[in-house]
C-alpha positions as CSV (number, residue, x, y, z in Angstrom):
1,M,-36.9,108.3,-87.9
2,S,-38.3,109.1,-84.4
3,R,-36.2,109.4,-81.3
4,T,-37.6,108.3,-77.9
5,V,-36.0,109.2,-74.5
6,L,-36.7,106.6,-71.7
7,A,-36.3,108.2,-68.3
8,A,-34.6,106.1,-65.6
9,N,-33.7,106.5,-62.0
10,R,-30.2,107.9,-62.6
11,G,-30.4,109.1,-66.2
12,S,-31.9,108.3,-69.6
13,I,-31.2,106.2,-72.7
14,L,-31.8,107.6,-76.2
15,L,-33.3,105.1,-78.5
16,D,-34.0,105.2,-82.3
17,A,-36.8,103.2,-83.8
18,D,-38.7,103.0,-87.1
19,S,-42.1,102.0,-85.8
20,R,-44.3,102.0,-82.8
21,H,-43.9,98.2,-82.5
22,V,-40.1,98.4,-82.3
23,R,-40.2,101.4,-80.0
24,G,-42.5,99.5,-77.6
25,H,-40.2,96.4,-77.6
26,L,-37.1,98.5,-76.9
27,R,-38.9,100.5,-74.3
28,R,-39.8,97.3,-72.4
29,A,-36.3,95.8,-72.8
30,A,-34.6,99.0,-71.6
31,G,-37.0,99.4,-68.8
32,L,-36.3,95.9,-67.5
33,V,-32.5,96.5,-67.6
34,L,-32.8,99.9,-65.8
35,A,-35.2,98.4,-63.3
36,A,-32.6,95.8,-62.4
37,F,-30.0,98.6,-61.8
38,A,-32.5,100.7,-59.9
39,F,-33.5,97.8,-57.7
40,A,-29.8,97.0,-57.0
41,C,-29.2,100.7,-56.1
42,L,-32.2,100.9,-53.8
43,A,-31.3,97.7,-52.0
44,G,-27.8,98.9,-51.5
45,C,-28.7,102.3,-50.0
46,G,-29.8,100.9,-46.7
47,G,-27.5,98.0,-46.0
48,G,-24.0,99.3,-45.7
49,G,-22.3,96.1,-47.0
50,T,-20.5,95.5,-50.3
51,S,-23.0,93.8,-52.5
52,M,-26.8,93.4,-52.6
53,G,-28.1,94.7,-49.4
54,G,-25.3,97.2,-49.1
55,L,-24.1,97.7,-52.6
56,L,-23.2,101.3,-53.2
57,S,-20.9,101.5,-50.2
58,G,-18.3,99.4,-52.0
59,A,-20.2,97.0,-54.1
60,S,-18.7,93.8,-55.2
61,S,-21.9,93.2,-57.1
62,I,-24.3,95.7,-58.4
63,F,-26.2,93.1,-60.3
64,G,-26.7,90.1,-58.1
65,S,-27.9,89.3,-54.7
66,S,-26.2,87.2,-52.1
67,P,-25.1,83.8,-53.6
68,K,-27.4,81.1,-52.1
69,V,-25.5,77.9,-51.3
70,S,-27.1,74.7,-49.9
71,I,-25.0,72.8,-47.5
72,A,-25.2,69.0,-48.2
73,P,-24.5,66.6,-45.3
74,I,-20.9,66.8,-44.3
75,I,-19.0,63.5,-44.7
76,G,-16.2,62.2,-42.4
77,A,-16.8,63.9,-39.1
78,P,-18.8,62.9,-36.0
79,D,-22.4,64.1,-35.9
80,K,-21.7,66.7,-33.2
81,V,-18.9,68.3,-35.3
82,T,-21.0,68.3,-38.5
83,T,-24.0,69.9,-36.8
84,E,-21.9,72.6,-35.2
85,L,-19.8,73.2,-38.3
86,T,-22.9,73.6,-40.5
87,Q,-24.3,76.3,-38.2
88,A,-20.8,78.0,-38.0
89,L,-20.8,78.0,-41.9
90,V,-24.1,79.8,-41.9
91,T,-22.8,82.5,-39.6
92,A,-19.5,82.9,-41.4
93,G,-21.3,83.1,-44.7
94,N,-23.6,85.9,-43.5
95,E,-20.5,87.9,-42.6
96,R,-19.3,87.5,-46.2
97,N,-22.5,88.1,-48.1
98,L,-23.1,84.4,-48.7
99,T,-26.4,82.8,-47.9
100,L,-25.4,79.3,-46.7
101,M,-28.4,77.1,-46.0
102,P,-28.4,73.7,-44.3
103,G,-30.0,71.0,-46.5
104,A,-31.5,71.2,-49.9
105,S,-33.3,74.3,-51.0
106,A,-35.1,75.1,-54.3
107,S,-33.9,78.7,-54.1
108,S,-30.2,77.9,-54.0
109,N,-27.7,78.7,-56.7
110,Y,-25.0,76.3,-55.6
111,I,-24.5,73.1,-53.5
112,L,-21.6,72.7,-51.1
113,R,-20.4,69.2,-50.3
114,G,-17.8,68.8,-47.6
115,Y,-15.3,66.0,-46.7
116,L,-13.4,66.1,-43.4
117,V,-10.6,63.9,-42.1
118,A,-8.9,64.1,-38.7
119,A,-5.5,62.5,-38.2
120,P,-3.0,62.4,-35.3
121,D,-0.3,65.0,-35.5
122,R,2.9,65.5,-33.4
123,R,1.3,68.7,-32.0
124,G,-2.1,67.0,-31.3
125,A,-4.2,66.5,-34.4
126,K,-4.8,67.9,-37.8
127,V,-8.2,68.3,-39.6
128,S,-8.1,68.4,-43.4
129,Y,-11.2,69.6,-45.3
130,I,-12.2,69.7,-48.9
131,W,-15.3,71.5,-50.1
132,D,-16.7,70.9,-53.6
133,V,-19.1,73.5,-55.0
134,T,-21.5,72.6,-57.9
135,D,-24.3,74.3,-59.6
136,T,-27.8,73.0,-59.3
137,K,-27.2,70.8,-62.4
138,G,-24.2,69.1,-60.8
139,T,-21.5,71.0,-62.8
140,K,-18.4,71.6,-60.7
141,V,-17.9,75.3,-60.0
142,T,-14.9,75.3,-57.7
143,R,-13.1,73.4,-54.9
144,V,-11.7,74.9,-51.7
145,S,-9.6,73.1,-49.2
146,G,-7.3,73.5,-46.2
147,E,-6.0,72.2,-42.9
148,Q,-6.5,73.1,-39.3
149,T,-4.1,72.1,-36.5
150,V,-5.7,71.0,-33.2
151,S,-3.5,71.3,-30.1
152,K,-5.5,68.8,-28.2
153,G,-6.8,65.3,-29.0
154,S,-5.5,61.7,-28.7
155,R,-3.9,59.5,-31.3
156,S,-6.7,57.0,-30.8
157,N,-9.4,59.7,-31.3
158,P,-8.1,62.9,-33.1
159,W,-11.6,64.3,-33.2
160,S,-11.7,64.6,-29.4
161,G,-9.7,67.9,-29.5
162,V,-12.0,69.5,-32.1
163,D,-13.9,72.2,-30.1
164,S,-16.0,75.2,-31.0
165,T,-12.9,77.4,-31.6
166,V,-11.5,74.9,-34.1
167,I,-14.9,74.6,-35.8
168,R,-15.3,78.3,-36.1
169,S,-11.8,78.7,-37.6
170,I,-12.6,76.0,-40.2
171,A,-15.9,77.7,-41.0
172,N,-14.3,81.2,-41.3
173,K,-11.5,79.9,-43.6
174,T,-14.0,78.0,-45.8
175,A,-16.4,81.0,-46.1
176,S,-13.5,83.3,-47.0
177,Q,-12.4,81.0,-49.7
178,L,-15.9,80.6,-51.0
179,A,-16.5,84.4,-51.0
180,A,-13.3,84.8,-53.1
181,E,-14.6,82.2,-55.6
182,L,-18.3,82.9,-55.9
183,P,-19.7,86.1,-57.6
184,G,-21.1,88.5,-55.0
185,G,-19.2,87.2,-52.0
186,R,-16.9,89.5,-50.0
187,S,-14.4,89.3,-47.2
188,A,-15.5,89.6,-43.6
189,S,-13.7,92.9,-43.4
190,S,-15.8,94.3,-46.2
191,A,-13.0,94.5,-48.7
192,P,-14.6,93.7,-52.1
193,V,-11.8,91.3,-53.2
194,A,-13.2,88.5,-55.3
195,A,-9.8,87.1,-56.3
196,A,-6.9,87.8,-54.1
197,A,-3.3,87.5,-55.1
198,P,-1.6,84.1,-54.6
199,A,0.1,83.8,-51.2
200,A,3.6,83.7,-52.6
201,T,3.0,86.8,-54.7
202,A,1.4,88.6,-51.8
203,A,4.3,87.7,-49.5
204,A,6.8,89.0,-52.1
205,A,4.9,92.2,-52.5
206,A,4.9,92.8,-48.7
207,A,8.6,92.2,-48.5
208,R,9.5,95.3,-50.5
209,P,8.1,98.8,-50.4
210,A,5.2,99.5,-52.9
211,P,6.4,101.8,-55.6
212,K,5.0,105.3,-55.4
213,P,2.3,105.3,-58.2
214,Q,2.1,107.9,-60.8
215,G,-1.7,107.4,-61.1
216,V,-4.3,104.9,-62.3
217,L,-4.8,103.9,-65.8
218,V,-8.3,102.7,-66.8
219,A,-7.8,100.4,-69.7
220,P,-10.6,100.2,-72.4
221,V,-13.3,97.7,-71.3
222,S,-13.3,94.5,-73.3
223,G,-16.1,92.2,-74.4
224,A,-19.0,94.7,-73.9
225,P,-21.7,94.9,-76.6
226,G,-23.1,98.1,-78.0
227,D,-21.1,101.2,-76.9
228,G,-20.2,99.6,-73.6
229,R,-16.5,99.6,-74.3
230,R,-16.5,103.4,-74.5
231,S,-19.3,104.3,-72.1
232,L,-18.2,102.0,-69.3
233,T,-14.6,103.1,-69.6
234,T,-15.6,106.8,-69.6
235,A,-18.0,106.3,-66.7
236,L,-15.4,104.7,-64.5
237,K,-12.8,107.4,-65.3
238,K,-15.3,110.1,-64.3
239,K,-16.2,108.3,-61.1
240,L,-12.6,107.6,-60.0
241,Y,-11.6,111.2,-60.8
242,K,-14.6,112.5,-58.8
243,D,-13.4,110.3,-55.9
244,G,-10.0,112.0,-56.0
245,I,-8.1,109.3,-57.9
246,K,-5.3,110.7,-60.1
247,L,-5.8,109.3,-63.7
248,A,-2.9,108.4,-66.0
249,N,-2.7,107.8,-69.7
250,G,-1.1,105.0,-71.7
251,T,2.3,106.7,-71.9
252,T,2.7,107.0,-68.1
253,T,4.9,104.5,-66.4
254,N,4.6,103.1,-62.9
255,V,0.8,103.2,-62.7
256,Y,-1.9,101.0,-61.3
257,T,-4.3,99.6,-63.9
258,V,-8.0,98.8,-63.9
259,K,-9.2,96.4,-66.5
260,G,-12.9,95.9,-67.1
261,I,-14.0,92.6,-68.7
262,V,-17.6,91.9,-69.8
263,K,-18.9,88.4,-70.5
264,L,-22.3,87.6,-71.8
265,T,-23.8,84.1,-71.9
266,N,-27.2,83.0,-73.1
267,A,-29.9,82.1,-70.5
268,S,-33.4,80.7,-70.9
269,G,-36.5,82.6,-71.7
270,G,-34.9,85.2,-74.0
271,K,-32.4,86.3,-71.3
272,Q,-28.7,86.8,-71.0
273,N,-26.3,86.5,-68.1
274,I,-23.9,89.4,-67.9
275,R,-20.8,89.6,-65.7
276,I,-18.4,92.5,-65.4
277,D,-15.0,91.8,-63.7
278,W,-12.9,94.9,-62.8
279,Q,-9.4,93.7,-62.2
280,V,-7.0,95.9,-60.3
281,L,-3.3,95.4,-61.2
282,D,-0.2,96.9,-59.5
283,P,2.6,98.5,-61.5
284,H,4.3,95.1,-61.9
285,G,1.1,93.6,-63.4
286,R,0.2,91.6,-60.3
287,R,-3.5,91.4,-59.6
288,L,-4.5,93.0,-56.3
289,G,-8.1,91.9,-56.5
290,T,-11.2,91.9,-58.6
291,V,-14.6,93.6,-58.1
292,S,-17.3,91.5,-59.8
293,Q,-20.8,92.4,-60.9
294,Q,-23.5,90.2,-62.5
295,N,-27.1,90.1,-63.5
296,T,-29.6,88.5,-65.9
297,I,-30.9,90.9,-68.6
298,P,-33.3,90.7,-71.6
299,K,-31.3,89.3,-74.5
300,G,-29.8,92.0,-76.7
301,S,-30.9,94.9,-74.5
302,L,-27.4,96.2,-74.2
303,N,-26.5,96.0,-77.9
304,G,-27.0,99.8,-78.3
305,P,-26.2,102.8,-76.0
306,W,-25.6,101.9,-72.3
307,G,-26.4,105.4,-71.1
308,A,-27.4,105.5,-67.4
309,I,-26.6,101.8,-67.1
310,A,-22.8,102.5,-67.6
311,D,-22.9,105.2,-65.0
312,A,-24.7,102.9,-62.5
313,A,-22.3,100.0,-63.1
314,A,-19.2,102.2,-62.8
315,G,-20.5,104.1,-59.8
316,A,-21.3,100.9,-57.9
317,A,-17.9,99.3,-58.7
318,A,-15.8,102.4,-58.0
319,D,-15.9,102.2,-54.2
320,G,-14.6,98.7,-54.3
321,I,-11.9,99.5,-56.8
322,V,-10.7,102.5,-54.7
323,K,-10.3,100.2,-51.6
324,L,-8.0,98.0,-53.6
325,L,-5.7,100.9,-54.6
326,P,-3.0,102.3,-52.4
327,K,-4.0,105.5,-50.6
328,S,-1.3,107.5,-52.4
329,S,-2.7,106.7,-55.9
């Protein structure tokens, strides 16, 4: 049996094969996987953000680029409001690594449909908004909603008090919610939180002092093919330790926990979609946030050793994970 080492940008993968044909197939598959990581890393080195275009400085996604979202015509508001709100959404999306595009686009991953209602309120007026997000096939992905109080406006025309400040506020709230729901999005302050704690939980946590942690426990990664359970877990431990994080074992109490969850789904053309969610939990088991990564890979290409791919994934996710941990951990 021969052994072939495939060099990559940040390491190598050791492959075993019984014939030249199999070796060639594995070489091409592994090369494509590593190329995806190499491209993500190269794109991230110059941007300074938290995902594609700035990925290694706190990546919320090593794998994917900015989610592309087409904005369908907004229903319920006057034309002036919908025109300004559409542009405000584009700007707010850019600040959160979301590419929001007015109108239909063949390159979009999602479609955003908005419904707005303005009603008189004792303090002026209130604008309620609902945004439905579907994929390009029409399958519902998520819904975000909210309200915005307007200090001006008349009972006969509650839209009259909706000015640029109100519109920007609605756009920022909407974009923040979308960034929390869609893979690759991030907060405007660059914190790579893909799923924040519920408001009630966050308020309760803020009301009492955070316990002094005894370290961080990296739980075994679940759902990974090949040796991903071991190699991803080990790679993240090494990176966190290198970054000065105190690691804990399973017998230690009062620790923060990082859980890695890998999900694979079939895609067309002999491909697979892979997503890694790194959940950060406080000592009480409450989720502080999630750092998410995703990509499309050749089917079965991660069924063996992950090698340099595990190091690349853990390395890109670690900065975001560290930002979710207390400074004393």
